[in-house]
Each structure stands twice: as C-alpha cells, then as structure tokens.
DRENTORKOL-3810 file (N, C-alpha, C; in nm, 4 decimals):
REM DRENTORKOL-3810
@n.u->-2.5272; n.v->-4.6300; n.w->-1.6711; ca.u->-2.4356; ca.v->-4.6418; ca.w->-1.5607; c.u->-2.4343; c.v->-4.5095; c.w->-1.4847
@n.u->-2.4313; n.v->-4.5167; n.w->-1.3535; ca.u->-2.4212; ca.v->-4.3999; ca.w->-1.2683; c.u->-2.2930; c.v->-4.4093; c.w->-1.1867
@n.u->-2.2278; n.v->-4.2962; n.w->-1.1688; ca.u->-2.1066; ca.v->-4.2920; ca.w->-1.0870; c.u->-2.1143; c.v->-4.1724; c.w->-0.9941
@n.u->-2.0556; n.v->-4.1857; n.w->-0.8789; ca.u->-2.0503; ca.v->-4.0773; ca.w->-0.7821; c.u->-1.9058; c.v->-4.0585; c.w->-0.7395
@n.u->-1.8597; n.v->-3.9366; n.w->-0.7501; ca.u->-1.7235; ca.v->-3.9043; ca.w->-0.7073; c.u->-1.7367; c.v->-3.8093; c.w->-0.5893
@n.u->-1.6859; n.v->-3.8504; n.w->-0.4752; ca.u->-1.6954; ca.v->-3.7679; ca.w->-0.3555; c.u->-1.5567; c.v->-3.7438; c.w->-0.2979
@n.u->-1.5451; n.v->-3.6367; n.w->-0.2235; ca.u->-1.4183; ca.v->-3.6041; ca.w->-0.1599; c.u->-1.4264; c.v->-3.4668; c.w->-0.0969
@n.u->-1.3272; n.v->-3.4355; n.w->-0.0186; ca.u->-1.3253; ca.v->-3.3061; ca.w->0.0483; c.u->-1.2950; c.v->-3.1952; c.w->-0.0527
@n.u->-1.3208; n.v->-3.0721; n.w->-0.0137; ca.u->-1.2944; ca.v->-2.9562; ca.w->-0.0983; c.u->-1.1474; c.v->-2.9556; c.w->-0.1418
@n.u->-1.1266; n.v->-2.9196; n.w->-0.2672; ca.u->-0.9928; ca.v->-2.9094; ca.w->-0.3285; c.u->-0.9189; c.v->-3.0425; c.w->-0.3369
@n.u->-0.9931; n.v->-3.1523; n.w->-0.3458; ca.u->-0.9272; ca.v->-3.2824; ca.w->-0.3589; c.u->-0.9121; c.v->-3.3261; c.w->-0.5048
@n.u->-0.9667; n.v->-3.2477; n.w->-0.5994; ca.u->-0.9486; ca.v->-3.2788; ca.w->-0.7405; c.u->-1.0688; c.v->-3.3415; c.w->-0.8082
@n.u->-1.1845; n.v->-3.3429; n.w->-0.7439; ca.u->-1.3038; ca.v->-3.4047; ca.w->-0.8035; c.u->-1.3417; c.v->-3.3405; c.w->-0.9364
@n.u->-1.3471; n.v->-3.2087; n.w->-0.9386; ca.u->-1.3880; ca.v->-3.1387; ca.w->-1.0608; c.u->-1.2888; c.v->-3.1632; c.w->-1.1737
@n.u->-1.1600; n.v->-3.1585; n.w->-1.1446; ca.u->-1.0599; ca.v->-3.1832; ca.w->-1.2484; c.u->-1.0686; c.v->-3.3249; c.w->-1.3027
@n.u->-1.0955; n.v->-3.4209; n.w->-1.2168; ca.u->-1.1138; ca.v->-3.5589; ca.w->-1.2619; c.u->-1.2339; c.v->-3.5682; c.w->-1.3564
@n.u->-1.3437; n.v->-3.5053; n.w->-1.3183; ca.u->-1.4636; ca.v->-3.5076; ca.w->-1.4032; c.u->-1.4386; c.v->-3.4408; c.w->-1.5374
@n.u->-1.3633; n.v->-3.3342; n.w->-1.5368; ca.u->-1.3324; ca.v->-3.2653; ca.w->-1.6630; c.u->-1.2522; c.v->-3.3560; c.w->-1.7558
@n.u->-1.1708; n.v->-3.4430; n.w->-1.7003; ca.u->-1.0976; ca.v->-3.5398; ca.w->-1.7832; c.u->-1.1923; c.v->-3.6463; c.w->-1.8394
@n.u->-1.2903; n.v->-3.6879; n.w->-1.7606; ca.u->-1.3899; ca.v->-3.7850; ca.w->-1.8082; c.u->-1.4795; c.v->-3.7253; c.w->-1.9159
@n.u->-1.4922; n.v->-3.5940; n.w->-1.9181; ca.u->-1.5857; ca.v->-3.5278; ca.w->-2.0090; c.u->-1.5349; c.v->-3.5177; c.w->-2.1524
@n.u->-1.4231; n.v->-3.5777; n.w->-2.1823; ca.u->-1.3705; ca.v->-3.5774; ca.w->-2.3191; c.u->-1.4309; c.v->-3.6982; c.w->-2.3907
@n.u->-1.5358; n.v->-3.6734; n.w->-2.4687; ca.u->-1.6109; ca.v->-3.7806; ca.w->-2.5335; c.u->-1.6894; c.v->-3.7247; c.w->-2.6509
@n.u->-1.7438; n.v->-3.8138; n.w->-2.7321; ca.u->-1.8295; ca.v->-3.7727; ca.w->-2.8434; c.u->-1.9747; c.v->-3.7572; c.w->-2.7984
@n.u->-2.0084; n.v->-3.8068; n.w->-2.6796; ca.u->-2.1454; ca.v->-3.7964; ca.w->-2.6309; c.u->-2.1762; c.v->-3.6524; c.w->-2.5879
@n.u->-2.3035; n.v->-3.6163; n.w->-2.5913; ca.u->-2.3409; ca.v->-3.4845; ca.w->-2.5391; c.u->-2.3066; c.v->-3.4747; c.w->-2.3898
@n.u->-2.2637; n.v->-3.3576; n.w->-2.3479; ca.u->-2.2237; ca.v->-3.3357; ca.w->-2.2090; c.u->-2.3093; c.v->-3.2227; c.w->-2.1512
@n.u->-2.3662; n.v->-3.2481; n.w->-2.0345; ca.u->-2.4493; ca.v->-3.1496; ca.w->-1.9659; c.u->-2.3885; c.v->-3.1267; c.w->-1.8280
@n.u->-2.3726; n.v->-3.0014; n.w->-1.7908; ca.u->-2.3030; ca.v->-2.9694; ca.w->-1.6667; c.u->-2.3827; c.v->-2.8701; c.w->-1.5838
@n.u->-2.3967; n.v->-2.8995; n.w->-1.4537; ca.u->-2.4450; ca.v->-2.8006; ca.w->-1.3581; c.u->-2.3228; c.v->-2.7511; c.w->-1.2825
@n.u->-2.2903; n.v->-2.6244; n.w->-1.3005; ca.u->-2.1728; ca.v->-2.5660; ca.w->-1.2359; c.u->-2.2024; c.v->-2.4209; c.w->-1.2002
@n.u->-2.2572; n.v->-2.3965; n.w->-1.0807; ca.u->-2.2931; ca.v->-2.2598; ca.w->-1.0425; c.u->-2.1726; c.v->-2.1665; c.w->-1.0306
@n.u->-2.0531; n.v->-2.2223; n.w->-1.0167; ca.u->-1.9334; ca.v->-2.1392; ca.w->-1.0092; c.u->-1.8805; c.v->-2.1020; c.w->-1.1478
@n.u->-1.9385; n.v->-2.1655; n.w->-1.2506; ca.u->-1.9008; ca.v->-2.1419; ca.w->-1.3898; c.u->-1.7492; c.v->-2.1526; c.w->-1.4097
@n.u->-1.6941; n.v->-2.2639; n.w->-1.3632; ca.u->-1.5504; ca.v->-2.2856; ca.w->-1.3731; c.u->-1.5095; c.v->-2.3136; c.w->-1.5170
@n.u->-1.3829; n.v->-2.2965; n.w->-1.5433; ca.u->-1.3289; ca.v->-2.3212; ca.w->-1.6767; c.u->-1.2792; c.v->-2.4653; c.w->-1.6856
@n.u->-1.2473; n.v->-2.5071; n.w->-1.8074; ca.u->-1.1879; ca.v->-2.6385; ca.w->-1.8281; c.u->-1.2837; c.v->-2.7436; c.w->-1.8808
@n.u->-1.4132; n.v->-2.7132; n.w->-1.8853; ca.u->-1.5087; ca.v->-2.8073; ca.w->-1.9432; c.u->-1.4998; c.v->-2.7986; c.w->-2.0950
@n.u->-1.5327; n.v->-2.9053; n.w->-2.1670; ca.u->-1.5279; ca.v->-2.8998; ca.w->-2.3140; c.u->-1.6175; c.v->-2.7879; c.w->-2.3679
@n.u->-1.5748; n.v->-2.7256; n.w->-2.4758; ca.u->-1.6518; ca.v->-2.6167; ca.w->-2.5370; c.u->-1.7907; c.v->-2.6632; c.w->-2.5804
@n.u->-1.8029; n.v->-2.7899; n.w->-2.6175; ca.u->-1.9308; ca.v->-2.8418; ca.w->-2.6669; c.u->-2.0317; c.v->-2.8691; c.w->-2.5546
@n.u->-1.9879; n.v->-2.8619; n.w->-2.4311; ca.u->-2.0765; ca.v->-2.8921; ca.w->-2.3181; c.u->-2.1857; c.v->-2.7865; c.w->-2.3036
@n.u->-2.3033; n.v->-2.8321; n.w->-2.2631; ca.u->-2.4132; ca.v->-2.7415; ca.w->-2.2301; c.u->-2.4050; c.v->-2.7195; c.w->-2.0795
@n.u->-2.3842; n.v->-2.5936; n.w->-2.0392; ca.u->-2.3577; ca.v->-2.5629; ca.w->-1.8981; c.u->-2.4718; c.v->-2.4832; c.w->-1.8371
@n.u->-2.5015; n.v->-2.5144; n.w->-1.7114; ca.u->-2.6072; ca.v->-2.4450; ca.w->-1.6380; c.u->-2.5574; c.v->-2.4029; c.w->-1.5012
@n.u->-2.6032; n.v->-2.2877; n.w->-1.4568; ca.u->-2.5796; ca.v->-2.2462; ca.w->-1.3186; c.u->-2.7117; c.v->-2.2356; c.w->-1.2433
@n.u->-2.8221; n.v->-2.2493; n.w->-1.3152; ca.u->-2.9556; ca.v->-2.2449; ca.w->-1.2562; c.u->-3.0094; c.v->-2.3876; c.w->-1.2447
@n.u->-3.0386; n.v->-2.4346; n.w->-1.1225; ca.u->-3.0837; ca.v->-2.5735; ca.w->-1.1051; c.u->-3.2114; c.v->-2.6075; c.w->-1.1820
@n.u->-3.3069; n.v->-2.5179; n.w->-1.1874; ca.u->-3.4322; ca.v->-2.5466; ca.w->-1.2563; c.u->-3.4091; c.v->-2.5651; c.w->-1.4065
@n.u->-3.3323; n.v->-2.4760; n.w->-1.4653; ca.u->-3.3022; ca.v->-2.4889; ca.w->-1.6084; c.u->-3.2262; c.v->-2.6180; c.w->-1.6358
@n.u->-3.1363; n.v->-2.6542; n.w->-1.5449; ca.u->-3.0615; ca.v->-2.7794; ca.w->-1.5571; c.u->-3.1575; c.v->-2.8983; c.w->-1.5551
@n.u->-3.2474; n.v->-2.9026; n.w->-1.4555; ca.u->-3.3459; ca.v->-3.0113; ca.w->-1.4464; c.u->-3.4323; c.v->-3.0186; c.w->-1.5715
@n.u->-3.4818; n.v->-2.9054; n.w->-1.6168; ca.u->-3.5684; ca.v->-2.9033; ca.w->-1.7342; c.u->-3.4969; c.v->-2.9578; c.w->-1.8569
@n.u->-3.3713; n.v->-2.9217; n.w->-1.8748; ca.u->-3.2948; ca.v->-2.9671; ca.w->-1.9903; c.u->-3.2639; c.v->-3.1165; c.w->-1.9807
@n.u->-3.2173; n.v->-3.1604; n.w->-1.8642; ca.u->-3.1817; ca.v->-3.3017; ca.w->-1.8450; c.u->-3.3025; c.v->-3.3922; c.w->-1.8679
@n.u->-3.4203; n.v->-3.3459; n.w->-1.8320; ca.u->-3.5418; ca.v->-3.4263; ca.w->-1.8485; c.u->-3.5743; c.v->-3.4522; c.w->-1.9956
@n.u->-3.5148; n.v->-3.3758; n.w->-2.0860; ca.u->-3.5474; ca.v->-3.3874; ca.w->-2.2279; c.u->-3.4429; c.v->-3.4619; c.w->-2.3105
@n.u->-3.3299; n.v->-3.4990; n.w->-2.2512; ca.u->-3.2227; ca.v->-3.5599; ca.w->-2.3297; c.u->-3.2018; c.v->-3.7067; c.w->-2.2924
@n.u->-3.1367; n.v->-3.7778; n.w->-2.3819; ca.u->-3.1026; ca.v->-3.9171; ca.w->-2.3576; c.u->-2.9571; c.v->-3.9395; c.w->-2.3945
@n.u->-2.9007; n.v->-4.0417; n.w->-2.3363; ca.u->-2.7655; ca.v->-4.0850; ca.w->-2.3693; c.u->-2.6642; c.v->-3.9702; c.w->-2.3680
@n.u->-2.6458; n.v->-3.9141; n.w->-2.2514; ca.u->-2.5485; ca.v->-3.8068; ca.w->-2.2369; c.u->-2.4734; c.v->-3.8230; c.w->-2.1059
@n.u->-2.3631; n.v->-3.7529; n.w->-2.0946; ca.u->-2.2888; ca.v->-3.7490; ca.w->-1.9694; c.u->-2.3353; c.v->-3.6267; c.w->-1.8925
@n.u->-2.3710; n.v->-3.6462; n.w->-1.7666; ca.u->-2.4233; ca.v->-3.5377; ca.w->-1.6845; c.u->-2.3322; c.v->-3.5219; c.w->-1.5634
@n.u->-2.2838; n.v->-3.4000; n.w->-1.5451; ca.u->-2.1974; ca.v->-3.3695; ca.w->-1.4317; c.u->-2.2636; c.v->-3.2629; c.w->-1.3457
@n.u->-2.2591; n.v->-3.2847; n.w->-1.2165; ca.u->-2.3135; ca.v->-3.1890; ca.w->-1.1210; c.u->-2.1992; c.v->-3.1440; c.w->-1.0307
@n.u->-2.1450; n.v->-3.0283; n.w->-1.0613; ca.u->-2.0369; ca.v->-2.9732; ca.w->-0.9804; c.u->-2.1014; c.v->-2.8846; c.w->-0.8739
@n.u->-2.0451; n.v->-2.8807; n.w->-0.7578; ca.u->-2.1030; ca.v->-2.8062; ca.w->-0.6459; c.u->-2.2406; c.v->-2.8619; c.w->-0.6092
@n.u->-2.2431; n.v->-2.9889; n.w->-0.5728; ca.u->-2.3687; ca.v->-3.0584; ca.w->-0.5447; c.u->-2.4463; c.v->-2.9959; c.w->-0.4292
@n.u->-2.3773; n.v->-2.9367; n.w->-0.3347; ca.u->-2.4501; ca.v->-2.8744; ca.w->-0.2234; c.u->-2.5416; c.v->-2.7638; c.w->-0.2745
@n.u->-2.4900; n.v->-2.6812; n.w->-0.3630; ca.u->-2.5705; ca.v->-2.5740; ca.w->-0.4227; c.u->-2.6861; c.v->-2.6336; c.w->-0.5016
@n.u->-2.6580; n.v->-2.7399; n.w->-0.5738; ca.u->-2.7605; ca.v->-2.8084; ca.w->-0.6522; c.u->-2.8720; c.v->-2.8576; c.w->-0.5609
@n.u->-2.8357; n.v->-2.9209; n.w->-0.4502; ca.u->-2.9336; ca.v->-2.9751; ca.w->-0.3577; c.u->-3.0138; c.v->-2.8639; c.w->-0.2921
@n.u->-2.9465; n.v->-2.7637; n.w->-0.2393; ca.u->-3.0141; ca.v->-2.6581; ca.w->-0.1652; c.u->-3.1046; c.v->-2.5733; c.w->-0.2535
@n.u->-3.0602; n.v->-2.5397; n.w->-0.3723; ca.u->-3.1360; ca.v->-2.4481; ca.w->-0.4569; c.u->-3.2226; c.v->-2.5176; c.w->-0.5609
@n.u->-3.1892; n.v->-2.6394; n.w->-0.5949; ca.u->-3.2591; ca.v->-2.7033; ca.w->-0.7055; c.u->-3.3411; c.v->-2.8233; c.w->-0.6694
@n.u->-3.2765; n.v->-2.9231; n.w->-0.6153; ca.u->-3.3451; ca.v->-3.0494; ca.w->-0.5951; c.u->-3.4585; c.v->-3.0373; c.w->-0.4955
@n.u->-3.4382; n.v->-2.9666; n.w->-0.3869; ca.u->-3.5448; ca.v->-2.9526; ca.w->-0.2879; c.u->-3.6653; c.v->-2.8840; c.w->-0.3502
@n.u->-3.6416; n.v->-2.7811; n.w->-0.4301; ca.u->-3.7509; ca.v->-2.7114; ca.w->-0.4969; c.u->-3.8244; c.v->-2.8067; c.w->-0.5902
@n.u->-3.7503; n.v->-2.8820; n.w->-0.6708; ca.u->-3.8132; ca.v->-2.9759; ca.w->-0.7634; c.u->-3.8879; c.v->-3.0860; c.w->-0.6883
@n.u->-3.8316; n.v->-3.1321; n.w->-0.5772; ca.u->-3.8985; ca.v->-3.2352; ca.w->-0.4980; c.u->-4.0295; c.v->-3.1820; c.w->-0.4403
@n.u->-4.0300; n.v->-3.0584; n.w->-0.3960; ca.u->-4.1528; ca.v->-2.9989; ca.w->-0.3430; c.u->-4.2581; c.v->-2.9881; c.w->-0.4520
@n.u->-4.2173; n.v->-2.9488; n.w->-0.5713; ca.u->-4.3109; ca.v->-2.9409; ca.w->-0.6842; c.u->-4.3668; c.v->-3.0786; c.w->-0.7150
@n.u->-4.2799; n.v->-3.1798; n.w->-0.7146; ca.u->-4.3240; ca.v->-3.3168; ca.w->-0.7412; c.u->-4.4222; c.v->-3.3669; c.w->-0.6371
@n.u->-4.3950; n.v->-3.3394; n.w->-0.5106; ca.u->-4.4870; ca.v->-3.3819; ca.w->-0.4045; c.u->-4.6221; c.v->-3.3130; c.w->-0.4186
@n.u->-4.6210; n.v->-3.1841; n.w->-0.4493; ca.u->-4.7468; ca.v->-3.1105; ca.w->-0.4663; c.u->-4.8255; c.v->-3.1668; c.w->-0.5829
@n.u->-4.7552; n.v->-3.1996; n.w->-0.6901; ca.u->-4.8212; ca.v->-3.2562; ca.w->-0.8080; c.u->-4.8850; c.v->-3.3899; c.w->-0.7762
@n.u->-4.8163; n.v->-3.4736; n.w->-0.6979; ca.u->-4.8705; ca.v->-3.6042; ca.w->-0.6588; c.u->-4.9943; c.v->-3.5877; c.w->-0.5715
@n.u->-4.9921; n.v->-3.4917; n.w->-0.4821; ca.u->-5.1082; ca.v->-3.4688; ca.w->-0.3945; c.u->-5.2283; c.v->-3.4255; c.w->-0.4759
@n.u->-5.2062; n.v->-3.3474; n.w->-0.5824; ca.u->-5.3175; ca.v->-3.3008; ca.w->-0.6648; c.u->-5.3846; c.v->-3.4168; c.w->-0.7382
@n.u->-5.3101; n.v->-3.5190; n.w->-0.7703; ca.u->-5.3649; ca.v->-3.6339; ca.w->-0.8437; c.u->-5.4444; c.v->-3.7279; c.w->-0.7548
@n.u->-5.4232; n.v->-3.7210; n.w->-0.6262; ca.u->-5.4895; ca.v->-3.8165; ca.w->-0.5339; c.u->-5.6301; c.v->-3.7726; c.w->-0.5057
END
C-alpha cells in the first residue's frame, strides 16, 4: 500500500507521520532536517543517495520521506539521471 500526505508548510504532516511510525515493522526515514520525534528504532537518512541505496535492499517496511522537495532536488533527479544513462548504455 502507498499513501501520500500533502499539505502546506506547518500543517502537521510530519507529526502525523510520526504517529503512524509506531509499529513493529522496520521504519526508514529520509529527513534532511534531522527532526526529533521519530522512533528510536528507525533508520534515518539525510543523504538521498544513501536513502535510495538502503531502500532498494529492504522489504516490508514503512518508508517516510520528510522534506520531499529536498529529496526530489538532491536525490531523485540524480538517481533518475543515473538510471537513464544506464538504460542508454544497454541499447
């Protein structure tokens, strides 16, 4: 299942997610601001590449991406460019 929580700045999205993160499942978080309140057992990342590399290796976990703009600008675009280059090499 995938869920998306959107809203304006300071509307409570992160706090809502932190409440959802109380579970027995492994929790993986991208949070470049390194905010507090996430479960101690959570694996936290502020580097998008390290986050992508870790997420690619796990199954059945809860994944939270806080500060999605930072994630998109610094991480996803870079990974997408790498993926496109890799596809071109195979052709």
